[in-house]
N, C-alpha and C positions, 0 to 999 in steps of 0.2 A: 504495500501500501505505500509506503512512502517512495518505497525506488515510484512506481508512478506519479507521486507527485510530483516529485525532482524533477521527472521527461514532461509533464505537463510542463509545469514555472519555467522548465526550459525552453520551452517550443514558442510557449505564448507570452511571458513577459516581454514583450518586445517597445516598441512608439508606437505611442494610445494611436490607436486610430477608430475608439468606442463608434464614432459616429457615422466610419462609413465600414458596409457591414465588406465590402469589396477590398479595398484595402485591408482590412485585417486578415482576412480568407489567402489576398497573395503574400503577405508577409508569412502568414504558417506557414504555409507552403513552401515560401523562400527558408524560411529556417528548416520545415522539413530536405526540401533538396539539401540545403545547407551540411545539414547534420550529416545524410549520405551518400551526398559529394563527394566533403573531408574525410570521411572516415571510409571507403571503397580506395578512392587513392592514394590514401596512407595504406592500405593494406594494399594495394599494385605496384605503389611506388615500392616497398620492401622485395616483394615477388622478383621486381627488373632490377634491383638492386643483386639480390641470391641470385640471380642468372647470369651477377656481373654486364647487364644492359645499364651502364651507367648514366651515357645521357637520357632513355628516357626513367629509368630510377631519379633523376633529378626534375626532366619536363615533372613529372606523377604527382611528385612534394610538393613542387612552387607550385601546380593544379589544387593540391591540397590544401596548400597555405592561402593561398586566394580564396578558395569557396571557406575555407577558416573566418575568415578577417571579413569578408561578405558577413557571416550570421553577428561578430560584434561589430559591424557597423546598424546589422537591426536591433541589436539588443541595448544600443546606444540610444542617450535619451538627450545627449547634447546634440548629436548631427543634426543639423534643418533635414528636412527630405531624405532621411537615412534610405530609403523605404528606393527610390532611384535613380540613384548613386547604387546600390547593390545589384538592382535586378540589369546596367549596364555592367557591372562588372562579373556577375555571377552567366548572363547571355556571352559575352566578350572572354573571358576563358576558355568558358567550353568549346565555341567555335575555334578557338586560336589547340585547344589540346587534337581535335577535331582533325583539323586539317594536319595540325603534324601527324597523326597517325597512317590518315590518307597519302602526308608524306611519304612517313619510315617504314608503310606498312604492318606493325605494331609486330603483334608476333605471330607470324609464320601467316602473315598476312592477309592474317583479319583484322586490324587495326579500321578498316572502311567497316566493316558492321557498325560503328559504336555513332556512327554521323545520326543513325537515325532518334536517335536522341535530343538532339538539335531542333525540328518544328515545332513539341508542348513545347519547353523550357520558353524559345523563340517569342512563341506565339502568348503562349500565356501569361510571360511576365512584361511583354515590351507592347499588348496588346495586335490590335488586328493591326492598323494601321504600320508602327516601330515595326511590328513582324514582320509586313510581311515587306516590308524596305532593309531591314535585315538579315530576314533569308535569302531575297534576293541579291547581297551583296559577296552575301557565303556562297553559294550557290557560279556565281561569276568568279572566284576565288579557285570555288573545290574544281570549276569546269577549267581554270586553268593550267590547275596540278594534273589534272585528269588527261588532259590533251593536249598538251601544250609537246611543240614535234620532237621522237625519239623519246619522249620523259624524261625532256631533263630537270625538270623541276622535283622529279622524286626519283627514293636512293630507294626504288625496289619496283617493280613490272607488273603491271599487269594488262589482261591480253584485252582488246578491245570489245568485246561483247559484253566483260564483267563490266569495267568505265561506262560505257554504254550505260547498262543493266541496271548499276549502281544510280549514274542521274537521271531511269528516268525510274524507278524505284524511289527514289528521293523528292522527288520534285510528286510523284503521285503520293504517297504519306504527306508532303506538306501541304496537299491538297484538302487533302485529308482535314486534314487538322485546323485548316486555316476553315473551314466550314462545319467545323463540332466546336472553335473558338467563337466563330460568329454565333452561330445555334446558342450557347452559351450564352455569353452575354448577351444577345436581346431578351431569353431567358428569368438571366439577372433581372433586368431593368424593368422586363415587366412585370416581378414580384418585387422589385423596390416600387414601383407605383402603385400595384395593391397595395401595401403595404403600406402604402403613405392614404393612400383612401378610404382605408377602412381603420389608420388613426385621424384621419380626420371628422369622421364619421362616430368616432368614439368618443369627442374631445366635443362633436359641435352638435348642436339640434338640429332635427330632418327640418324644424313646417320654416323656423324663421331664420337659419342659418346662423343664428350666433353662437356664442360658446355654452357648452351645459354648466355641470354643475363639476363634473370631472376636467371641463377644461381651466376653465375661471379658477378651478381650487391649486392649476399652477402659478399660474397667472401672481394670483392671491401669496404662496405662498413666496414667491421670488421678489414683488415688491414689499413687501412686507418688510423681508430681509434686505432690503437696499434699506430702506425706511428706517430699520430700525440701525442699521450702519452708520447711514449719512446724515444723520435727523432730520428726513426729509418731511412733512409733513406728506399727510395721504387721509381717505376722504372714501366712505364706504359711503351708496345711497341706493337704499331695500324701497323698488316702487311696485305697486299693485294697479292695473286698471279695478273702478271704481266699477261696480253692479255688471262684473262680468257675465254674469251668470244670467242677466236678462237678454244679452246679444244674443246665447243662445237662446233663449227659448224663444225670445222674438220674432229672433231675422236667422235663427238655424245654426247646426255647428260649423258649416262650408263659412259663413260671416263670420263665426268670429274667429275661424284660422286666419282669414283672414283681416281679419282687426288685428289679431298678434303679427300679423307680420308685419304689416303697415306702419306700426308703431316702433315695432324694431326698424323700423328703417329710417323710423324721424329718428332714434334715437343716437342712431348714427351717423347718421348725415351733421349732428350737432359736437360728436365724441371728434376730439384730440386723437392725434397718433396714439402717444402712448395711454389713451385710455383704454378700457378693458369692459367691455360686456357682455351679460350671459342670462341668456334661459334661464332664471334658476327655479322654474317650477310653475304651469298654468298658466296664470297672464302675469305672473311675477317678474320683475326683470333686475339683473348687481347689476350697478356701476361702481370699478373701481376705478378709483382718481387719482394718481400720483403725483408727487408736488403740488396738491389743492390743498389746501385749512378748508373748513369746516363753512367759514364763510361765502367762499369763492364757492363753495359747490352748493351754496342755499342761491347764489345767482344763476348757476347754469341748470338746478331742476328751479327755477319758477320758471327760466327760458322753454323748460323741455313742458316742464306744466301747464301754459298758458298756450304752448304752439298745439300740444295735442287737445285742448280744447274748443281750441279755433277748423281743428281739421274736419272737413262733414266727409260720411262716408255713404255711401250707396248703396241702394237696398230697396230693386222693386220699384224704382223712382222715388221711394222714397229717403231723403236723409237724415239721416243724425249723428251726433255727434256722442263724444266718453269725454269722460275727463279721471287723471290719473292721480292717487295719492306716492306721496316719498317722504322717509324719513332717513335720516342724514345724521354718519359719528365716524369725528375727527377721531380719529387713531391716536390713542398716550403710550405713552413708554411702558405701561405694567398691564397694556392688551393685547391677549393676546386675537389672534385671526378666528375663531368661534367664538367670542365675544364682543369682539368687532360687530360679528355680522350680529352677534344676538338684539346690540345694540341699535345697531341702522334699524332691523325689524323692530324693536318694543317701539320707536320715532314712529313707522310705518301704521303699528297699531296706534297709537295716541290722535294721528295725523285723522285715521277712518274713523274712529271715539269722538271724535272734534267738527263731526258733517264731511268728511273728504274733502277732492281738491283742493287737497292745501301740502302744504308739504315743511315738517316739522326737524329740530339739530337739533341733537341732544345737547348739553348744557354740558 
């Protein structure tokens, strides 16, 4: 169990990409590739040294060292955009080693068989556009090595049939991995868009389009902490449509829904960018007003109250109007979020008791 935890931490503790799932996956895969690469490279370098193939051993050892350095880069939190640099190093080191194996032939002429690792790694780390460019450069250099007159750039000899089929099969594998990566990236993008839509639906009211309780809860926590940290004023307003049940009873629930949406549009048209508005439930709305004192909130509340009162709604050629009541509370240093909401709600209750169509600020 301890070894498993150590192994997971070894691979996962990297530069923070918590807000980008795609980047997090790429970093994790890069760590796994790096671990496998420098481990196998080191073992193969030892084998080469035991066979007294000193040059191949040095090349493999250098490649293993580069992969280990790449892993250290990924784990470093001091290097900005570490993944970008490591992706370039990783693909470059891999291509150079593969070209060297083609150039020398490797062990008994089997070196070229390793080049099929290039397409998936290059496309995964470089993306579609950069991956195709890098693969194109690799194919050009590979073709030059294989088909230069009289094998002048090779330390070994391959038949023409082997060289041509090696190149054709490499291009085929590259095309297949390009198609796979294209589909993978499109699928991932669609999944992200779907997740964003679901997240938006989870935080927004379906009828009015406003934030719901969950959505405004995050904004409340953020602005509450900011107001406590910087000693900024913060005011909450709880609003309720007066006699909304009569609207549903007289004009139907569809008209009631129309009123809910229209009131939300009027509220949103008046608010500032830093303000937040939520449908708290039924015909209730909650306003979050950062950097706003209670008396400033009262001015806004009266403006909204007057605007709603003067708005005409039409149902079957009949016009009617509605009113709203608003309770306000400016947070103090001793308030919690729940206490502040309760105090704003209590002022709304007072406004209802005193005849509705009015705004009351807590003392």
